[in-house]
C-alpha positions, 0 to 999 in steps of 0.5 A: 488420826481419823480417816479422811471423810469419804467423797460421796459417789458422783452420780452425774458429771453436772449438778442435777437441776430441779425437776422441770414441771413443763415436762413429763417424769419420763422426760426429766428422767431421760434428760441429756446434757451435752458436752461439747466443750469436751468432744463433739457428739458427746453427752452424759445423763443429767439426772441420777439413773434408777437402780431396780431393787436386787438388780445387777445394774441400772434399769436397761430401759433407761440407757436404751432410751438415752442412747436413742436420745443421743443418736436423734440429737445428731440427725436432721429434723426430717429424718426418723429412727426405724431400726435400733439394735443394741447389746448389754455389755456390762451392768450399768452403776448408778453411782457413776456418770455415763458418757454416750459417745455417738459416731456418725457412720453414715449420711445418705439421701434416704438413710443415716446411720449412727453408732452409740457407746455408753461408757463408764470408768473407760469401759463400754457398758452398752452399745447400739447401732440404729438407723434413720430414714428421711421422711417421705422417701418411700415413694408415693406408692408402697406395699402395706400390711401389719400384724393386727391388734386383738379386737377384744382388748380395751383401754383401762378405765378413765379412773384407773389408778395402778397399785403401789409395788416395789418390783425389779421388772417395772420402770420405777421404784413404786407406781405412786412414787415420783420416780415412776415414769410409766404405768401399766395396766396388766391383763391376764396371760393367754392360755394356761400353764398346760398349753405350748409355751410359744403359744401364750401371751403376756399382755398389758397396757402402758403409757408415760405418766403426765403430759409429754411436752410440746418442745419434746417433740416426736423424739421424746415420745419415741425415747419414752416407748424405747424406755418402756419397751424393756419393761417386763420383756425378758420376764416373759419367759418366766411367766409362760414357763410359770417360774417361781421367782420370789425369794421364798419358797412357796411352801414357806410363804407362811413363815414370813411376815403377813405384810410381805406375803400379802404383797407377793400376792397382790403382786402376783395377782396384778401381773395375771399370773394366776393363783400362787398354789399353781406354782407348787412344784414349779422351777425356781428362777435363779437368773435372768438378765437381757443380752441384746434389744431390738426395735423396729419403729414402724409409725414413729410420728404416730407414737403418743407414749403419753396415751395408752398403748397395747403390748403383747409379748411371746416367747417363740423359743428357749433353751440352753439357759437363754430365751427369745421373746418378741413384743408388739407395741399398738396404738390404741386404734389398732396401728402397729407402732413398733416390734421388739425383740429380746434375747436374754439369760434365763437360768433356773436355781440350782438345787443345793446337794445334801452333803454326804455324811460318813457311814461311820 
């Protein structure tokens, strides 16, 4: 007797609708479905979430952005997010729908607070607490200053086309692919591998593909920024330390197919990591995963995620198998849009000890 046919995995609770051509790819990727018939303030992902090649779970930026989107659906329209603090609890399964439970913690005259839990199979995989501020509640006069954007960086040329790569630190399976919702223009790292690690900076320009719809409003731009903020973030640790991250030893590159070897070289060059030869005798990355993620939105209504934004990242500390990275996101005119922080696990690959052979 033949076994019953296997039921395909249920990646969404509702049938995935066609892509909405009036929206940017990032809006389609982050669309939520409200489940008010089940419970108030309950949402789920409308479309399948992307699983990066070789990753333990879905791209963290998607869950970050969708929890923010869910929280924004529960606050008055004149409130904007200013503070977002989250923890990655368990890897997300791309074959299982996510339920987003929003709790209305506080309703104040100037601030309101929300917590959101992302759950799969009854377990919490991600949790966030975020705060919203009423527009104009800061008073007529305020103290103001900001970290300045470097004067020597310019946006990419108008005819720029990002090369096509498949890489686990990016936000999609390939820059030219339909599921890739944003594009990046990488700049060389500052300093050299001999400089103090905390002084080096990773830099790039980034924007959402297409045009974010008017219907999406400022919330769609903030969701897109939240999504983008998780790209290359904790990877800054491996870049400032020049950790070898490819799945083959540097001295064995000549032994792999030329197409794969050329791919590694193009990707490394595009990321601005220097020549592959500079990684000789460098430690090999064994494991890298995010633990938490914080975003402070400084100018929420000025975020235009479908226009080029300048991003720089630095790592003030690493130790005990962890690392901390700070990220600043600027509007092209120099306005500081957001400051982000992330701590993650960064472990080196352990070298296999040679088995001791009997002396006789």
